[in-house]
PDB file of N, H, CA, C and O in Angstrom:
ATOM      1  N   MET A   1      -0.990  -1.171   9.501  1.00  0.00           N
ATOM      2  CA  MET A   1      -0.882  -0.140  10.493  1.00  0.00           C
ATOM      3  C   MET A   1      -1.720  -0.264  11.093  1.00  0.00           C
ATOM      4  O   MET A   1      -2.477  -1.078  10.563  1.00  0.00           O
ATOM      5  N   LEU A   2      -2.426   0.438  12.832  1.00  0.00           N
ATOM      6  H   LEU A   2      -1.811   1.098  13.263  1.00  0.00           H
ATOM      7  CA  LEU A   2      -3.473   0.313  13.014  1.00  0.00           C
ATOM      8  C   LEU A   2      -3.028   2.013  14.011  1.00  0.00           C
ATOM      9  O   LEU A   2      -2.064   2.317  14.713  1.00  0.00           O
ATOM     10  N   THR A   3      -3.980   2.581  13.694  1.00  0.00           N
ATOM     11  H   THR A   3      -4.764   2.334  13.124  1.00  0.00           H
ATOM     12  CA  THR A   3      -3.552   4.118  14.168  1.00  0.00           C
ATOM     13  C   THR A   3      -4.572   4.772  15.089  1.00  0.00           C
ATOM     14  O   THR A   3      -5.631   4.178  14.886  1.00  0.00           O
ATOM     15  N   GLY A   4      -4.789   5.934  16.218  1.00  0.00           N
ATOM     16  H   GLY A   4      -3.929   6.417  16.383  1.00  0.00           H
ATOM     17  CA  GLY A   4      -5.654   6.855  16.091  1.00  0.00           C
ATOM     18  C   GLY A   4      -5.524   7.978  15.316  1.00  0.00           C
ATOM     19  O   GLY A   4      -6.349   8.877  15.479  1.00  0.00           O
ATOM     20  N   HIS A   5      -4.658   8.103  14.512  1.00  0.00           N
ATOM     21  H   HIS A   5      -3.987   7.373  14.380  1.00  0.00           H
ATOM     22  CA  HIS A   5      -4.500   9.608  13.718  1.00  0.00           C
ATOM     23  C   HIS A   5      -4.008   9.062  12.254  1.00  0.00           C
ATOM     24  O   HIS A   5      -2.973   8.631  11.743  1.00  0.00           O
ATOM     25  N   ALA A   6      -5.295   9.322  11.902  1.00  0.00           N
ATOM     26  H   ALA A   6      -6.135   9.672  12.316  1.00  0.00           H
ATOM     27  CA  ALA A   6      -5.068   9.388  10.201  1.00  0.00           C
ATOM     28  C   ALA A   6      -5.800  10.475   9.444  1.00  0.00           C
ATOM     29  O   ALA A   6      -6.964  10.623   9.074  1.00  0.00           O
ATOM     30  N   ASP A   7      -4.446  11.328   9.334  1.00  0.00           N
ATOM     31  H   ASP A   7      -3.500  11.208   9.635  1.00  0.00           H
ATOM     32  CA  ASP A   7      -4.479  12.679   8.952  1.00  0.00           C
ATOM     33  C   ASP A   7      -3.862  12.388   7.542  1.00  0.00           C
ATOM     34  O   ASP A   7      -3.314  11.289   7.460  1.00  0.00           O
ATOM     35  N   ALA A   8      -3.851  13.052   6.582  1.00  0.00           N
ATOM     36  H   ALA A   8      -4.297  13.945   6.648  1.00  0.00           H
ATOM     37  CA  ALA A   8      -3.463  12.316   5.128  1.00  0.00           C
ATOM     38  C   ALA A   8      -2.012  12.905   5.442  1.00  0.00           C
ATOM     39  O   ALA A   8      -1.438  12.732   4.366  1.00  0.00           O
ATOM     40  N   GLU A   9      -1.372  13.323   6.045  1.00  0.00           N
ATOM     41  H   GLU A   9      -1.839  13.464   6.919  1.00  0.00           H
ATOM     42  CA  GLU A   9       0.380  13.254   6.213  1.00  0.00           C
ATOM     43  C   GLU A   9       0.582  12.312   6.621  1.00  0.00           C
ATOM     44  O   GLU A   9       1.257  11.697   5.795  1.00  0.00           O
ATOM     45  N   MET A  10       0.309  11.416   7.943  1.00  0.00           N
ATOM     46  H   MET A  10      -0.239  11.915   8.614  1.00  0.00           H
ATOM     47  CA  MET A  10       0.290   9.937   8.697  1.00  0.00           C
ATOM     48  C   MET A  10       0.243   9.439   8.203  1.00  0.00           C
ATOM     49  O   MET A  10       1.203   8.672   8.128  1.00  0.00           O
ATOM     50  N   VAL A  11      -1.107   9.207   7.092  1.00  0.00           N
ATOM     51  H   VAL A  11      -1.887   9.830   7.153  1.00  0.00           H
ATOM     52  CA  VAL A  11      -1.116   8.082   6.218  1.00  0.00           C
ATOM     53  C   VAL A  11       0.009   8.029   4.787  1.00  0.00           C
ATOM     54  O   VAL A  11       0.575   7.024   4.356  1.00  0.00           O
ATOM     55  N   VAL A  12       0.100   9.404   4.266  1.00  0.00           N
ATOM     56  H   VAL A  12      -0.359  10.220   4.616  1.00  0.00           H
ATOM     57  CA  VAL A  12       1.255   8.995   3.022  1.00  0.00           C
ATOM     58  C   VAL A  12       2.560   8.581   4.347  1.00  0.00           C
ATOM     59  O   VAL A  12       3.159   7.506   4.315  1.00  0.00           O
ATOM     60  N   LYS A  13       2.731   9.297   5.079  1.00  0.00           N
ATOM     61  H   LYS A  13       2.244  10.170   5.105  1.00  0.00           H
ATOM     62  CA  LYS A  13       4.636   8.768   5.843  1.00  0.00           C
ATOM     63  C   LYS A  13       4.013   6.916   5.750  1.00  0.00           C
ATOM     64  O   LYS A  13       4.616   5.979   5.227  1.00  0.00           O
ATOM     65  N   ALA A  14       3.062   6.892   6.237  1.00  0.00           N
ATOM     66  H   ALA A  14       2.572   7.653   6.661  1.00  0.00           H
ATOM     67  CA  ALA A  14       3.527   5.276   6.638  1.00  0.00           C
ATOM     68  C   ALA A  14       2.956   4.547   5.191  1.00  0.00           C
ATOM     69  O   ALA A  14       2.851   3.335   5.002  1.00  0.00           O
ATOM     70  N   ARG A  15       2.742   5.245   4.579  1.00  0.00           N
ATOM     71  H   ARG A  15       2.828   6.230   4.732  1.00  0.00           H
ATOM     72  CA  ARG A  15       2.775   4.176   3.259  1.00  0.00           C
ATOM     73  C   ARG A  15       3.989   4.063   2.584  1.00  0.00           C
ATOM     74  O   ARG A  15       4.421   3.081   1.980  1.00  0.00           O
ATOM     75  N   ASP A  16       4.594   5.365   2.770  1.00  0.00           N
ATOM     76  H   ASP A  16       4.242   6.162   3.260  1.00  0.00           H
ATOM     77  CA  ASP A  16       6.162   5.676   2.325  1.00  0.00           C
ATOM     78  C   ASP A  16       7.044   4.804   2.760  1.00  0.00           C
ATOM     79  O   ASP A  16       7.840   4.184   2.055  1.00  0.00           O
ATOM     80  N   ALA A  17       6.873   4.708   4.415  1.00  0.00           N
ATOM     81  H   ALA A  17       6.226   5.212   4.988  1.00  0.00           H
ATOM     82  CA  ALA A  17       7.583   3.581   5.254  1.00  0.00           C
ATOM     83  C   ALA A  17       7.431   2.087   5.045  1.00  0.00           C
ATOM     84  O   ALA A  17       7.898   1.067   5.553  1.00  0.00           O
ATOM     85  N   GLY A  18       6.675   2.360   4.191  1.00  0.00           N
ATOM     86  H   GLY A  18       6.295   3.188   3.779  1.00  0.00           H
ATOM     87  CA  GLY A  18       6.238   0.944   3.833  1.00  0.00           C
ATOM     88  C   GLY A  18       4.967  -0.182   4.300  1.00  0.00           C
ATOM     89  O   GLY A  18       4.777  -1.397   4.239  1.00  0.00           O
ATOM     90  N   VAL A  19       4.360   0.847   4.719  1.00  0.00           N
ATOM     91  H   VAL A  19       4.515   1.834   4.769  1.00  0.00           H
ATOM     92  CA  VAL A  19       3.146   0.263   5.828  1.00  0.00           C
ATOM     93  C   VAL A  19       2.296  -0.504   4.337  1.00  0.00           C
ATOM     94  O   VAL A  19       2.372  -0.002   3.215  1.00  0.00           O
ATOM     95  N   HIS A  20       1.591  -1.667   4.627  1.00  0.00           N
ATOM     96  H   HIS A  20       1.529  -2.074   5.538  1.00  0.00           H
ATOM     97  CA  HIS A  20       0.545  -2.740   3.561  1.00  0.00           C
ATOM     98  C   HIS A  20      -0.700  -2.155   3.781  1.00  0.00           C
ATOM     99  O   HIS A  20      -1.097  -1.768   2.682  1.00  0.00           O
ATOM    100  N   ASP A  21      -1.478  -1.908   4.607  1.00  0.00           N
ATOM    101  H   ASP A  21      -1.155  -2.222   5.499  1.00  0.00           H
ATOM    102  CA  ASP A  21      -2.334  -1.594   5.168  1.00  0.00           C
ATOM    103  C   ASP A  21      -2.685  -0.308   6.219  1.00  0.00           C
ATOM    104  O   ASP A  21      -1.869   0.269   6.938  1.00  0.00           O
ATOM    105  N   PHE A  22      -3.927  -0.066   6.116  1.00  0.00           N
ATOM    106  H   PHE A  22      -4.590  -0.534   5.531  1.00  0.00           H
ATOM    107  CA  PHE A  22      -3.870   1.172   7.346  1.00  0.00           C
ATOM    108  C   PHE A  22      -5.067   1.065   7.869  1.00  0.00           C
ATOM    109  O   PHE A  22      -6.020   1.226   7.107  1.00  0.00           O
ATOM    110  N   ILE A  23      -5.354   0.729   9.489  1.00  0.00           N
ATOM    111  H   ILE A  23      -4.579   0.598  10.108  1.00  0.00           H
ATOM    112  CA  ILE A  23      -6.812   0.593   9.583  1.00  0.00           C
ATOM    113  C   ILE A  23      -6.403   2.120  11.141  1.00  0.00           C
ATOM    114  O   ILE A  23      -5.465   2.657  11.730  1.00  0.00           O
ATOM    115  N   VAL A  24      -7.816   2.115  11.064  1.00  0.00           N
ATOM    116  H   VAL A  24      -8.578   1.679  10.586  1.00  0.00           H
ATOM    117  CA  VAL A  24      -8.268   3.412  12.281  1.00  0.00           C
ATOM    118  C   VAL A  24      -8.674   3.172  13.711  1.00  0.00           C
ATOM    119  O   VAL A  24      -9.668   2.446  13.727  1.00  0.00           O
ATOM    120  N   LYS A  25      -8.382   3.421  14.591  1.00  0.00           N
ATOM    121  H   LYS A  25      -7.574   4.011  14.578  1.00  0.00           H
ATOM    122  CA  LYS A  25      -9.052   2.983  15.571  1.00  0.00           C
ATOM    123  C   LYS A  25     -10.292   4.274  15.568  1.00  0.00           C
ATOM    124  O   LYS A  25     -10.275   5.501  15.466  1.00  0.00           O
ATOM    125  N   PRO A  26     -11.492   3.052  15.766  1.00  0.00           N
ATOM    126  CA  PRO A  26     -11.393   2.288  16.606  1.00  0.00           C
ATOM    127  C   PRO A  26     -11.965   1.263  15.969  1.00  0.00           C
ATOM    128  O   PRO A  26     -12.964   1.488  15.285  1.00  0.00           O
ATOM    129  N   ALA A  27     -11.299  -0.405  16.103  1.00  0.00           N
ATOM    130  H   ALA A  27     -10.488  -0.588  16.658  1.00  0.00           H
ATOM    131  CA  ALA A  27     -11.711  -1.039  14.509  1.00  0.00           C
ATOM    132  C   ALA A  27     -11.807  -2.430  15.477  1.00  0.00           C
ATOM    133  O   ALA A  27     -11.058  -2.943  16.309  1.00  0.00           O
ATOM    134  N   SER A  28     -13.149  -2.763  14.908  1.00  0.00           N
ATOM    135  H   SER A  28     -13.757  -2.347  14.232  1.00  0.00           H
ATOM    136  CA  SER A  28     -13.438  -4.294  15.454  1.00  0.00           C
ATOM    137  C   SER A  28     -12.871  -5.395  15.114  1.00  0.00           C
ATOM    138  O   SER A  28     -12.213  -5.219  14.089  1.00  0.00           O
ATOM    139  N   ALA A  29     -12.808  -6.650  15.570  1.00  0.00           N
ATOM    140  H   ALA A  29     -13.342  -6.793  16.403  1.00  0.00           H
ATOM    141  CA  ALA A  29     -11.885  -7.801  15.406  1.00  0.00           C
ATOM    142  C   ALA A  29     -11.610  -8.573  14.363  1.00  0.00           C
ATOM    143  O   ALA A  29     -10.692  -9.319  14.022  1.00  0.00           O
ATOM    144  N   ARG A  30     -13.192  -8.013  13.706  1.00  0.00           N
ATOM    145  H   ARG A  30     -13.938  -7.407  13.983  1.00  0.00           H
ATOM    146  CA  ARG A  30     -13.689  -8.773  11.958  1.00  0.00           C
ATOM    147  C   ARG A  30     -12.319  -7.827  11.244  1.00  0.00           C
ATOM    148  O   ARG A  30     -11.513  -8.326  10.458  1.00  0.00           O
ATOM    149  N   GLN A  31     -12.276  -6.184  11.779  1.00  0.00           N
ATOM    150  H   GLN A  31     -12.930  -5.778  12.417  1.00  0.00           H
ATOM    151  CA  GLN A  31     -11.854  -5.170  10.457  1.00  0.00           C
ATOM    152  C   GLN A  31     -10.301  -6.111  10.470  1.00  0.00           C
ATOM    153  O   GLN A  31      -9.905  -6.835   9.556  1.00  0.00           O
ATOM    154  N   ILE A  32      -9.571  -5.826  11.849  1.00  0.00           N
ATOM    155  H   ILE A  32      -9.892  -5.237  12.591  1.00  0.00           H
ATOM    156  CA  ILE A  32      -8.574  -6.629  11.553  1.00  0.00           C
ATOM    157  C   ILE A  32      -8.011  -7.859  11.472  1.00  0.00           C
ATOM    158  O   ILE A  32      -6.844  -8.163  11.720  1.00  0.00           O
ATOM    159  N   GLU A  33      -9.210  -8.783  10.989  1.00  0.00           N
ATOM    160  H   GLU A  33     -10.158  -8.536  10.788  1.00  0.00           H
ATOM    161  CA  GLU A  33      -8.957  -9.768  10.916  1.00  0.00           C
ATOM    162  C   GLU A  33      -9.075 -10.199   9.322  1.00  0.00           C
ATOM    163  O   GLU A  33      -8.245 -10.966   8.834  1.00  0.00           O
ATOM    164  N   ASP A  34      -9.995  -9.738   8.666  1.00  0.00           N
ATOM    165  H   ASP A  34     -10.670  -9.115   9.062  1.00  0.00           H
ATOM    166  CA  ASP A  34     -10.111  -9.403   7.551  1.00  0.00           C
ATOM    167  C   ASP A  34      -8.740  -8.553   6.665  1.00  0.00           C
ATOM    168  O   ASP A  34      -8.160  -8.962   5.659  1.00  0.00           O
ATOM    169  N   ARG A  35      -8.529  -7.465   7.315  1.00  0.00           N
ATOM    170  H   ARG A  35      -9.000  -7.132   8.132  1.00  0.00           H
ATOM    171  CA  ARG A  35      -7.094  -6.660   6.610  1.00  0.00           C
ATOM    172  C   ARG A  35      -5.660  -7.929   6.624  1.00  0.00           C
ATOM    173  O   ARG A  35      -4.846  -8.059   5.710  1.00  0.00           O
ATOM    174  N   ILE A  36      -5.689  -8.621   7.744  1.00  0.00           N
ATOM    175  H   ILE A  36      -6.350  -8.515   8.486  1.00  0.00           H
ATOM    176  CA  ILE A  36      -4.750  -9.544   8.002  1.00  0.00           C
ATOM    177  C   ILE A  36      -4.868 -10.862   6.984  1.00  0.00           C
ATOM    178  O   ILE A  36      -4.013 -11.501   6.370  1.00  0.00           O
ATOM    179  N   THR A  37      -5.995 -10.952   7.062  1.00  0.00           N
ATOM    180  H   THR A  37      -6.689 -10.433   7.560  1.00  0.00           H
ATOM    181  CA  THR A  37      -6.069 -12.287   5.642  1.00  0.00           C
ATOM    182  C   THR A  37      -5.886 -11.354   4.202  1.00  0.00           C
ATOM    183  O   THR A  37      -4.989 -11.538   3.379  1.00  0.00           O
ATOM    184  N   ARG A  38      -6.469 -10.788   4.152  1.00  0.00           N
ATOM    185  H   ARG A  38      -7.198 -10.639   4.820  1.00  0.00           H
ATOM    186  CA  ARG A  38      -5.765  -9.883   2.551  1.00  0.00           C
ATOM    187  C   ARG A  38      -4.226  -9.507   2.622  1.00  0.00           C
ATOM    188  O   ARG A  38      -3.473 -10.113   1.859  1.00  0.00           O
ATOM    189  N   ILE A  39      -3.914  -8.940   3.133  1.00  0.00           N
ATOM    190  H   ILE A  39      -4.526  -8.448   3.753  1.00  0.00           H
ATOM    191  CA  ILE A  39      -2.149  -9.384   3.629  1.00  0.00           C
ATOM    192  C   ILE A  39      -1.518 -10.318   2.785  1.00  0.00           C
ATOM    193  O   ILE A  39      -0.941 -10.273   1.699  1.00  0.00           O
ATOM    194  N   VAL A  40      -1.922 -11.532   3.959  1.00  0.00           N
ATOM    195  H   VAL A  40      -2.391 -11.568   4.842  1.00  0.00           H
ATOM    196  CA  VAL A  40      -1.294 -12.775   3.426  1.00  0.00           C
ATOM    197  C   VAL A  40      -1.587 -13.105   2.260  1.00  0.00           C
ATOM    198  O   VAL A  40      -0.713 -13.389   1.441  1.00  0.00           O
ATOM    199  N   THR A  41      -2.806 -13.124   1.999  1.00  0.00           N
ATOM    200  H   THR A  41      -3.516 -12.893   2.665  1.00  0.00           H
ATOM    201  CA  THR A  41      -3.358 -13.899   0.687  1.00  0.00           C
ATOM    202  C   THR A  41      -3.260 -13.163  -0.468  1.00  0.00           C
ATOM    203  O   THR A  41      -3.277 -13.926  -1.433  1.00  0.00           O
ATOM    204  N   ALA A  42      -3.146 -11.793  -0.848  1.00  0.00           N
ATOM    205  H   ALA A  42      -3.132 -11.173  -0.064  1.00  0.00           H
ATOM    206  CA  ALA A  42      -3.119 -10.802  -1.473  1.00  0.00           C
ATOM    207  C   ALA A  42      -2.032  -9.941  -2.031  1.00  0.00           C
ATOM    208  O   ALA A  42      -2.123  -8.980  -2.794  1.00  0.00           O
ATOM    209  N   GLN A  43      -0.728 -10.631  -1.350  1.00  0.00           N
ATOM    210  H   GLN A  43      -0.654 -11.412  -0.730  1.00  0.00           H
ATOM    211  CA  GLN A  43       0.339  -9.385  -1.144  1.00  0.00           C
ATOM    212  C   GLN A  43       0.828  -8.636  -2.037  1.00  0.00           C
ATOM    213  O   GLN A  43       1.085  -9.228  -3.085  1.00  0.00           O
ATOM    214  N   ARG A  44       1.093  -7.356  -2.011  1.00  0.00           N
ATOM    215  H   ARG A  44       0.884  -6.874  -1.160  1.00  0.00           H
ATOM    216  CA  ARG A  44       1.443  -6.415  -2.974  1.00  0.00           C
ATOM    217  C   ARG A  44       2.740  -6.823  -3.735  1.00  0.00           C
ATOM    218  O   ARG A  44       3.627  -7.366  -3.076  1.00  0.00           O
ATOM    219  N   PRO A  45       2.910  -6.626  -4.948  1.00  0.00           N
ATOM    220  CA  PRO A  45       4.459  -6.790  -5.675  1.00  0.00           C
ATOM    221  C   PRO A  45       4.975  -6.287  -4.718  1.00  0.00           C
ATOM    222  O   PRO A  45       4.432  -5.626  -3.833  1.00  0.00           O
ATOM    223  N   PHE A  46       6.183  -6.602  -4.849  1.00  0.00           N
ATOM    224  H   PHE A  46       6.624  -7.140  -5.568  1.00  0.00           H
ATOM    225  CA  PHE A  46       7.697  -6.548  -4.576  1.00  0.00           C
ATOM    226  C   PHE A  46       8.283  -5.313  -4.772  1.00  0.00           C
ATOM    227  O   PHE A  46       9.136  -5.754  -5.542  1.00  0.00           O
ATOM    228  N   VAL A  47       8.586  -3.919  -4.711  1.00  0.00           N
ATOM    229  H   VAL A  47       7.893  -3.560  -4.085  1.00  0.00           H
ATOM    230  CA  VAL A  47       9.206  -3.384  -5.767  1.00  0.00           C
ATOM    231  C   VAL A  47      10.376  -2.871  -5.444  1.00  0.00           C
ATOM    232  O   VAL A  47      10.453  -2.540  -4.261  1.00  0.00           O
ATOM    233  N   GLU A  48      11.463  -2.662  -6.193  1.00  0.00           N
ATOM    234  H   GLU A  48      11.401  -2.931  -7.154  1.00  0.00           H
ATOM    235  CA  GLU A  48      12.854  -2.273  -5.715  1.00  0.00           C
ATOM    236  C   GLU A  48      13.191  -1.197  -6.773  1.00  0.00           C
ATOM    237  O   GLU A  48      13.253  -1.587  -7.939  1.00  0.00           O
ATOM    238  N   ALA A  49      13.452   0.305  -6.471  1.00  0.00           N
ATOM    239  H   ALA A  49      13.401   0.622  -5.524  1.00  0.00           H
ATOM    240  CA  ALA A  49      13.726   1.567  -7.293  1.00  0.00           C
ATOM    241  C   ALA A  49      15.030   2.151  -6.528  1.00  0.00           C
ATOM    242  O   ALA A  49      15.409   1.992  -5.368  1.00  0.00           O
ATOM    243  N   PRO A  50      15.535   2.832  -7.527  1.00  0.00           N
ATOM    244  CA  PRO A  50      16.333   3.988  -6.738  1.00  0.00           C
ATOM    245  C   PRO A  50      16.220   4.669  -5.256  1.00  0.00           C
ATOM    246  O   PRO A  50      17.074   5.005  -4.436  1.00  0.00           O
ATOM    247  N   ALA A  51      14.825   4.724  -5.270  1.00  0.00           N
ATOM    248  H   ALA A  51      14.131   4.450  -5.936  1.00  0.00           H
ATOM    249  CA  ALA A  51      14.415   5.924  -4.413  1.00  0.00           C
ATOM    250  C   ALA A  51      13.624   4.959  -3.074  1.00  0.00           C
ATOM    251  O   ALA A  51      13.609   5.318  -1.897  1.00  0.00           O
ATOM    252  N   PHE A  52      12.954   3.580  -3.659  1.00  0.00           N
ATOM    253  H   PHE A  52      12.966   3.288  -4.615  1.00  0.00           H
ATOM    254  CA  PHE A  52      12.270   3.140  -2.136  1.00  0.00           C
ATOM    255  C   PHE A  52      12.563   1.506  -2.987  1.00  0.00           C
ATOM    256  O   PHE A  52      12.664   1.196  -4.175  1.00  0.00           O
ATOM    257  N   ILE A  53      12.619   0.837  -1.874  1.00  0.00           N
ATOM    258  H   ILE A  53      12.537   1.088  -0.910  1.00  0.00           H
ATOM    259  CA  ILE A  53      12.200  -0.754  -1.646  1.00  0.00           C
ATOM    260  C   ILE A  53      11.366  -1.277  -1.084  1.00  0.00           C
ATOM    261  O   ILE A  53      11.719  -1.522   0.069  1.00  0.00           O
ATOM    262  N   GLY A  54      10.144  -1.674  -1.359  1.00  0.00           N
ATOM    263  H   GLY A  54       9.856  -1.475  -2.296  1.00  0.00           H
ATOM    264  CA  GLY A  54       9.244  -2.168  -0.391  1.00  0.00           C
ATOM    265  C   GLY A  54       7.957  -2.478  -0.865  1.00  0.00           C
ATOM    266  O   GLY A  54       8.023  -2.009  -2.002  1.00  0.00           O
ATOM    267  N   PRO A  55       6.745  -2.992  -0.743  1.00  0.00           N
ATOM    268  CA  PRO A  55       5.383  -3.206  -1.078  1.00  0.00           C
ATOM    269  C   PRO A  55       5.028  -2.268  -2.249  1.00  0.00           C
ATOM    270  O   PRO A  55       5.560  -1.236  -1.839  1.00  0.00           O
ATOM    271  N   ASP A  56       4.604  -2.021  -3.165  1.00  0.00           N
ATOM    272  H   ASP A  56       4.172  -2.859  -3.498  1.00  0.00           H
ATOM    273  CA  ASP A  56       3.836  -1.402  -3.836  1.00  0.00           C
ATOM    274  C   ASP A  56       3.301  -0.554  -3.214  1.00  0.00           C
ATOM    275  O   ASP A  56       2.642  -0.820  -2.209  1.00  0.00           O
ATOM    276  N   ARG A  57       3.446   0.530  -3.623  1.00  0.00           N
ATOM    277  H   ARG A  57       3.981   0.746  -4.439  1.00  0.00           H
ATOM    278  CA  ARG A  57       2.582   1.717  -2.676  1.00  0.00           C
ATOM    279  C   ARG A  57       0.867   1.768  -3.564  1.00  0.00           C
ATOM    280  O   ARG A  57      -0.113   1.879  -2.827  1.00  0.00           O
ATOM    281  N   ARG A  58       0.693   1.704  -4.714  1.00  0.00           N
ATOM    282  H   ARG A  58       1.489   1.614  -5.313  1.00  0.00           H
ATOM    283  CA  ARG A  58       0.129   1.585  -5.803  1.00  0.00           C
ATOM    284  C   ARG A  58      -1.369   1.278  -4.909  1.00  0.00           C
ATOM    285  O   ARG A  58      -1.304   0.500  -3.957  1.00  0.00           O
ATOM    286  N   THR A  59      -2.348   1.755  -5.172  1.00  0.00           N
ATOM    287  H   THR A  59      -2.400   2.387  -5.946  1.00  0.00           H
ATOM    288  CA  THR A  59      -3.541   0.629  -4.533  1.00  0.00           C
ATOM    289  C   THR A  59      -4.567   1.025  -6.032  1.00  0.00           C
ATOM    290  O   THR A  59      -5.000   0.018  -6.592  1.00  0.00           O
ATOM    291  N   ARG A  60      -4.869   2.075  -6.530  1.00  0.00           N
ATOM    292  H   ARG A  60      -4.517   2.893  -6.074  1.00  0.00           H
ATOM    293  CA  ARG A  60      -5.275   1.469  -7.610  1.00  0.00           C
ATOM    294  C   ARG A  60      -4.708   1.050  -8.894  1.00  0.00           C
ATOM    295  O   ARG A  60      -3.699   1.443  -9.478  1.00  0.00           O
ATOM    296  N   GLN A  61      -6.027  -0.286  -9.361  1.00  0.00           N
ATOM    297  H   GLN A  61      -6.847  -0.605  -8.887  1.00  0.00           H
ATOM    298  CA  GLN A  61      -5.519  -0.847 -10.782  1.00  0.00           C
ATOM    299  C   GLN A  61      -5.468  -0.403 -11.916  1.00  0.00           C
ATOM    300  O   GLN A  61      -6.428  -1.060 -12.321  1.00  0.00           O
ATOM    301  N   GLY A  62      -5.034   0.393 -13.142  1.00  0.00           N
ATOM    302  H   GLY A  62      -4.255   0.926 -12.813  1.00  0.00           H
ATOM    303  CA  GLY A  62      -5.120   0.656 -14.064  1.00  0.00           C
ATOM    304  C   GLY A  62      -3.942   0.967 -14.802  1.00  0.00           C
ATOM    305  O   GLY A  62      -2.747   0.843 -14.536  1.00  0.00           O
ATOM    306  N   ARG A  63      -4.796   1.569 -16.171  1.00  0.00           N
ATOM    307  H   ARG A  63      -5.768   1.670 -16.387  1.00  0.00           H
ATOM    308  CA  ARG A  63      -3.069   1.536 -17.179  1.00  0.00           C
ATOM    309  C   ARG A  63      -2.539   2.817 -16.825  1.00  0.00           C
ATOM    310  O   ARG A  63      -3.449   3.342 -16.183  1.00  0.00           O
ATOM    311  N   PHE A  64      -1.645   3.560 -16.878  1.00  0.00           N
ATOM    312  H   PHE A  64      -0.905   3.134 -17.400  1.00  0.00           H
ATOM    313  CA  PHE A  64      -0.944   4.854 -17.040  1.00  0.00           C
ATOM    314  C   PHE A  64      -0.451   5.207 -18.635  1.00  0.00           C
ATOM    315  O   PHE A  64      -0.157   4.401 -19.518  1.00  0.00           O
ATOM    316  N   SER A  65      -0.461   6.404 -18.678  1.00  0.00           N
ATOM    317  H   SER A  65      -0.700   7.059 -17.960  1.00  0.00           H
ATOM    318  CA  SER A  65       0.216   6.842 -19.761  1.00  0.00           C
ATOM    319  C   SER A  65       0.938   8.200 -19.465  1.00  0.00           C
ATOM    320  O   SER A  65       1.203   8.337 -18.271  1.00  0.00           O
ATOM    321  N   GLY A  66       1.241   9.026 -20.115  1.00  0.00           N
ATOM    322  H   GLY A  66       1.026   8.914 -21.085  1.00  0.00           H
ATOM    323  CA  GLY A  66       1.942  10.245 -20.135  1.00  0.00           C
ATOM    324  C   GLY A  66       3.382  10.225 -19.268  1.00  0.00           C
ATOM    325  O   GLY A  66       3.775   9.171 -18.768  1.00  0.00           O
ATOM    326  N   PRO A  67       4.111  11.438 -19.137  1.00  0.00           N
ATOM    327  CA  PRO A  67       5.351  11.163 -18.364  1.00  0.00           C
ATOM    328  C   PRO A  67       5.312  10.048 -16.976  1.00  0.00           C
ATOM    329  O   PRO A  67       6.313   9.450 -16.582  1.00  0.00           O
ATOM    330  N   ASP A  68       3.921   9.924 -16.346  1.00  0.00           N
ATOM    331  H   ASP A  68       3.108  10.410 -16.665  1.00  0.00           H
ATOM    332  CA  ASP A  68       4.312   9.503 -15.173  1.00  0.00           C
ATOM    333  C   ASP A  68       4.022   8.055 -15.461  1.00  0.00           C
ATOM    334  O   ASP A  68       3.328   7.515 -14.600  1.00  0.00           O
ATOM    335  N   ARG A  69       4.409   7.272 -16.513  1.00  0.00           N
ATOM    336  H   ARG A  69       4.973   7.711 -17.213  1.00  0.00           H
ATOM    337  CA  ARG A  69       4.408   5.748 -16.575  1.00  0.00           C
ATOM    338  C   ARG A  69       5.356   5.325 -16.398  1.00  0.00           C
ATOM    339  O   ARG A  69       6.396   5.557 -17.014  1.00  0.00           O
ATOM    340  N   ARG A  70       5.176   4.563 -15.450  1.00  0.00           N
ATOM    341  H   ARG A  70       4.331   4.375 -14.949  1.00  0.00           H
ATOM    342  CA  ARG A  70       6.604   3.742 -15.662  1.00  0.00           C
ATOM    343  C   ARG A  70       6.904   2.147 -16.295  1.00  0.00           C
ATOM    344  O   ARG A  70       6.133   1.188 -16.264  1.00  0.00           O
ATOM    345  N   ARG A  71       8.263   2.214 -16.863  1.00  0.00           N
ATOM    346  H   ARG A  71       8.890   2.993 -16.888  1.00  0.00           H
ATOM    347  CA  ARG A  71       8.746   1.055 -17.702  1.00  0.00           C
ATOM    348  C   ARG A  71       9.117  -0.181 -17.383  1.00  0.00           C
ATOM    349  O   ARG A  71       9.982  -0.125 -16.509  1.00  0.00           O
ATOM    350  N   GLY A  72       8.899  -1.103 -17.643  1.00  0.00           N
ATOM    351  H   GLY A  72       8.197  -1.149 -18.353  1.00  0.00           H
ATOM    352  CA  GLY A  72       9.021  -2.484 -17.471  1.00  0.00           C
ATOM    353  C   GLY A  72       8.321  -3.330 -16.968  1.00  0.00           C
ATOM    354  O   GLY A  72       7.093  -3.240 -16.960  1.00  0.00           O
ATOM    355  N   GLY A  73       8.893  -4.183 -16.521  1.00  0.00           N
ATOM    356  H   GLY A  73       9.890  -4.256 -16.527  1.00  0.00           H
ATOM    357  CA  GLY A  73       7.451  -5.390 -16.030  1.00  0.00           C
ATOM    358  C   GLY A  73       6.678  -6.269 -16.905  1.00  0.00           C
ATOM    359  O   GLY A  73       6.943  -6.238 -18.106  1.00  0.00           O
ATOM    360  N   SER A  74       5.829  -6.990 -16.509  1.00  0.00           N
ATOM    361  H   SER A  74       5.613  -7.015 -15.533  1.00  0.00           H
ATOM    362  CA  SER A  74       4.624  -7.852 -17.272  1.00  0.00           C
ATOM    363  C   SER A  74       3.711  -7.078 -17.573  1.00  0.00           C
ATOM    364  O   SER A  74       2.812  -7.686 -18.154  1.00  0.00           O
ATOM    365  N   SER A  75       3.440  -5.606 -17.405  1.00  0.00           N
ATOM    366  H   SER A  75       4.171  -5.113 -16.933  1.00  0.00           H
ATOM    367  CA  SER A  75       2.087  -4.886 -17.897  1.00  0.00           C
ATOM    368  C   SER A  75       2.431  -4.420 -19.076  1.00  0.00           C
ATOM    369  O   SER A  75       1.551  -4.295 -19.927  1.00  0.00           O
ATOM    370  N   ASP A  76       3.948  -4.023 -19.408  1.00  0.00           N
ATOM    371  H   ASP A  76       4.663  -4.125 -18.717  1.00  0.00           H
ATOM    372  CA  ASP A  76       3.789  -3.667 -20.779  1.00  0.00           C
ATOM    373  C   ASP A  76       3.710  -4.325 -21.752  1.00  0.00           C
ATOM    374  O   ASP A  76       3.574  -3.788 -22.851  1.00  0.00           O
TER     375      ASP A  76
END
């Protein structure tokens, strides 16, 4: 998504709508090219859950513990 509105609420709404990446204007042609290349070559896993279907919204990598830890998948 390319936008001039980068407040936190807009970023969250875009992410929840399935936006893969977020670029704030003004953006250079190089920034746009780099993001498109990353989206094509390193796609996020696709998630199907009761309340969401789309690309994995998590951007941080790491182990989760406690009540928020998701079950299943190859990382268990």
